[in-house]
C-alpha positions as CSV (number, residue, x, y, z in Angstrom):
1,M,99.8,-176.1,-2.7
2,R,102.7,-178.3,-2.0
3,G,103.0,-181.3,0.2
4,F,101.3,-184.7,0.6
5,V,97.5,-184.6,0.2
6,Q,95.6,-187.6,1.4
7,P,93.4,-189.2,-1.3
8,V,89.6,-189.2,-0.9
9,N,88.2,-192.3,1.0
10,R,91.7,-193.5,1.8
11,V,93.8,-193.7,4.9
12,L,97.5,-194.1,5.7
13,A,98.5,-197.4,7.0
14,L,101.7,-197.7,9.1
15,T,103.2,-201.2,8.5
16,A,106.2,-203.1,10.0
17,R,109.5,-201.2,10.0
18,G,107.7,-197.8,9.5
19,R,106.5,-198.4,6.0
20,C,103.7,-196.1,5.0
21,E,101.1,-197.3,2.6
22,I,97.8,-195.9,1.3
23,K,94.9,-198.2,1.8
24,S,91.2,-197.9,1.0
25,G,88.5,-197.9,3.7
26,A,88.2,-196.6,7.2
27,Q,91.0,-196.9,9.9
28,K,90.7,-200.0,12.0
29,E,92.7,-200.5,15.1
30,S,94.2,-203.8,15.7
31,F,92.5,-206.2,18.2
32,L,95.6,-205.9,20.5
33,S,95.4,-202.1,20.5
34,K,91.8,-202.2,21.5
35,I,92.6,-204.7,24.3
36,T,95.5,-202.4,25.5
37,I,93.4,-199.3,25.5
38,G,90.5,-201.1,27.3
39,T,92.9,-202.5,29.9
40,I,94.4,-199.0,30.5
41,L,90.9,-197.4,30.9
42,L,89.9,-200.2,33.3
43,L,93.0,-199.7,35.4
44,S,92.6,-196.0,35.5
45,T,88.9,-196.4,36.7
46,L,90.0,-198.8,39.4
47,L,92.8,-196.4,40.4
48,M,90.4,-193.5,40.8
49,G,88.0,-195.7,42.7
50,T,90.7,-196.7,45.1
51,V,91.7,-193.1,45.7
52,S,88.1,-192.2,46.6
53,S,87.6,-195.1,48.9
54,V,90.9,-195.2,50.7
55,R,92.4,-192.2,52.5
56,A,95.8,-191.6,51.0
57,Q,98.6,-190.7,53.4
58,G,100.1,-188.3,50.8
59,V,99.1,-187.0,47.3
60,S,101.9,-185.5,45.2
61,P,101.2,-184.0,41.8
62,Y,104.2,-183.0,39.7
63,F,105.2,-181.7,36.3
64,G,108.6,-181.6,34.6
65,L,110.9,-181.7,31.6
66,G,113.3,-184.2,30.1
67,S,113.9,-186.4,27.1
68,A,113.4,-190.0,25.8
69,T,115.6,-191.6,23.2
70,D,115.4,-194.3,20.5
71,S,117.4,-195.0,17.4
72,A,116.2,-195.2,13.8
73,G,114.9,-198.5,12.4
74,T,115.8,-200.2,9.1
75,S,113.4,-201.5,6.5
76,A,114.3,-204.7,4.5
77,G,116.1,-203.7,1.3
78,C,117.1,-200.3,2.5
79,P,120.5,-199.0,3.8
80,S,121.0,-199.0,7.6
81,K,118.8,-196.6,9.5
82,N,116.6,-196.0,6.5
83,L,112.9,-196.8,6.1
84,F,111.0,-197.6,2.9
85,D,108.3,-195.1,2.0
86,D,105.5,-196.7,-0.1
87,I,104.1,-193.2,-0.7
88,T,107.2,-192.0,-2.5
89,G,108.6,-195.4,-3.5
90,F,112.1,-194.6,-2.1
91,C,114.1,-195.3,1.1
92,E,114.8,-192.3,3.3
93,P,116.5,-191.8,6.7
94,G,114.3,-193.2,9.5
95,P,113.1,-191.1,12.5
96,T,114.7,-191.2,15.9
97,I,113.0,-190.4,19.3
98,G,114.6,-187.4,21.1
99,G,113.9,-183.8,21.8
100,V,112.2,-182.1,24.7
101,F,109.6,-184.1,26.6
102,G,107.1,-183.0,29.2
103,V,106.0,-185.3,32.0
104,F,103.2,-185.0,34.5
105,G,101.8,-187.4,37.0
106,V,100.4,-187.9,40.5
107,D,101.8,-190.1,43.3
108,F,99.3,-191.6,45.9
109,M,101.0,-193.0,49.0
110,L,98.6,-195.3,50.9
111,K,101.3,-196.1,53.5
112,A,104.6,-194.6,54.5
113,H,106.5,-196.9,52.0
114,L,103.8,-198.1,49.5
115,G,101.6,-196.4,47.0
116,F,100.8,-196.1,43.3
117,N,100.8,-193.5,40.6
118,G,99.8,-192.5,37.0
119,E,102.2,-190.7,34.6
120,Y,102.2,-189.4,31.1
121,A,105.3,-188.3,29.1
122,F,105.0,-186.7,25.7
123,R,107.1,-184.9,23.2
124,F,106.2,-181.2,23.1
125,A,106.7,-180.6,19.4
126,Q,106.2,-182.7,16.3
127,A,109.3,-184.2,14.7
128,P,109.9,-185.4,11.1
129,Y,108.9,-189.0,10.5
130,L,109.2,-189.4,6.7
131,P,109.8,-185.8,5.4
132,A,109.6,-186.7,1.7
133,A,106.1,-188.0,2.3
134,G,105.2,-184.9,4.4
135,L,104.8,-186.8,7.6
136,N,105.6,-185.7,11.2
137,Y,105.1,-187.7,14.4
138,R,104.7,-187.1,18.1
139,P,105.3,-189.9,20.6
140,G,103.7,-190.3,24.1
141,F,104.0,-192.9,26.9
142,Y,101.4,-193.4,29.7
143,D,101.7,-195.9,32.6
144,F,100.2,-196.9,35.9
145,N,102.6,-198.1,38.6
146,V,103.2,-199.4,42.1
147,I,105.6,-197.2,44.1
148,Y,107.9,-198.3,46.8
149,Q,109.7,-195.7,49.0
150,P,112.3,-197.6,51.1
151,L,113.1,-194.5,53.2
152,S,110.9,-191.7,54.4
153,G,113.3,-189.0,55.2
154,K,112.4,-185.3,55.8
155,R,114.4,-184.1,52.9
156,I,115.4,-187.1,50.7
157,V,112.9,-189.8,49.7
158,P,114.2,-192.4,47.2
159,L,111.6,-194.3,45.2
160,V,111.3,-197.3,42.9
161,E,108.2,-197.9,40.7
162,G,107.0,-200.4,38.1
163,G,103.9,-201.0,36.1
164,I,102.2,-201.3,32.7
165,G,100.8,-198.8,30.2
166,G,101.0,-197.9,26.6
167,A,102.8,-196.0,23.9
168,R,101.2,-193.9,21.2
169,I,102.9,-192.8,18.0
170,A,100.7,-190.2,16.3
171,L,101.3,-189.2,12.7
172,Y,100.5,-185.8,11.1
173,Q,100.5,-184.6,7.5
174,T,102.3,-181.3,6.8
175,Q,101.0,-179.0,4.0
176,T,102.3,-175.8,2.6
177,V,99.9,-173.2,1.1
178,S,101.0,-170.1,-0.8
179,L,98.4,-167.3,-1.5
180,T,99.0,-163.7,-2.6
181,G,102.7,-163.9,-1.5
182,I,102.0,-165.4,1.9
183,T,103.3,-168.9,2.6
184,S,102.0,-170.9,5.5
185,T,102.9,-174.4,6.6
186,F,100.5,-176.4,8.9
187,S,99.9,-180.0,10.0
188,I,96.8,-182.0,10.5
189,P,96.3,-185.5,12.0
190,A,97.0,-188.2,9.4
191,G,94.2,-190.4,10.6
192,L,96.7,-192.9,12.1
193,N,98.0,-193.7,15.5
194,A,100.3,-196.6,16.3
195,N,99.4,-198.0,19.8
196,H,101.6,-200.4,21.6
197,F,101.6,-202.1,25.0
198,Q,104.5,-201.2,27.4
199,V,106.1,-202.4,30.6
200,H,107.5,-199.6,32.7
201,G,110.0,-199.2,35.5
202,A,111.7,-196.2,37.1
203,V,114.0,-195.1,39.9
204,G,114.1,-191.6,41.3
205,V,114.3,-189.4,44.4
206,K,112.1,-186.7,45.8
207,L,114.3,-183.8,47.2
208,Y,112.2,-181.6,49.4
209,V,113.7,-178.1,49.1
210,K,111.1,-176.1,51.1
211,G,108.2,-177.5,53.1
212,N,106.3,-179.9,50.9
213,I,107.8,-178.6,47.6
214,F,110.0,-181.2,46.0
215,I,112.3,-181.7,43.0
216,K,112.1,-185.1,41.5
217,P,114.9,-186.3,39.2
218,Q,114.0,-189.7,37.7
219,F,115.2,-192.3,35.2
220,D,112.6,-194.4,33.4
221,I,112.8,-197.4,31.1
222,H,109.9,-198.2,28.7
223,Y,109.8,-201.6,27.1
224,V,107.4,-201.2,24.3
225,T,106.2,-204.3,22.3
226,H,106.6,-204.0,18.5
227,L,108.1,-200.5,18.7
228,T,110.7,-201.8,16.2
229,D,108.0,-201.5,13.6
230,Q,108.7,-197.8,13.7
231,F,112.1,-197.4,15.4
232,G,115.3,-199.2,16.2
233,R,114.7,-200.6,19.7
234,D,111.8,-201.8,21.8
235,W,113.2,-200.2,24.9
236,V,113.2,-196.4,25.4
237,P,115.2,-194.8,28.2
238,Q,113.8,-191.5,29.6
239,Y,115.4,-188.8,31.8
240,T,113.3,-186.2,33.6
241,V,113.4,-183.6,36.3
242,A,110.0,-182.6,37.8
243,V,108.7,-180.1,40.4
244,G,105.8,-181.1,42.7
245,Y,104.0,-180.6,45.9
246,T,102.9,-183.1,48.5
247,F,99.5,-182.7,50.1
248,G,99.1,-184.5,53.4
249,E,101.6,-186.6,55.3
250,R,104.9,-187.7,53.9
């Protein structure tokens, strides 16, 4: 069997600038991460409570594809765009954010021009994080926003939204097993997620192509605190095109 095998009773620790160390004991989330997750859960509960108690003018679920981008970070003492890997003891090229993302969400319009939504964007496939250590990663961004639609046309509805949420960088171990001439590579959770708070903003437009069916191109910006611990920037631009349907008035 080739690849990185996690030692017994030890966990990976993702430190500043993407360094991966092996530490004894169980995984402990930072106090800030716990506060962030608790805040998001509270906001989502309030969001669902508002929906059930207030009659929405229009509800618009949607799903789409796109991409988000960020550059590679640099660890101290390593060449530019390289991270130090404590597992192997060497610097290696750092990961970037890119590839194909999925996005899904729901818009709730309480009035003709004002509403709110929840949205989740995620990379479909895992990507190499520190290949020499056998680590892959998958990023995701979730946010809750206030929506403002300055115009309520029959075919074209521009929108602006802003809110808060979180970013999640999940790590996976890759392992290769060979048995009787058959080789298989698989990945398992590495026991580590990096969770960060984010401030989110977006501009887009709903283009109603037939009845209540719409196409929604959108540009998002995620400002993620401490994302430079793993990547090159704290801000992540995102570009998506979604398809959705509006139930109720619009």
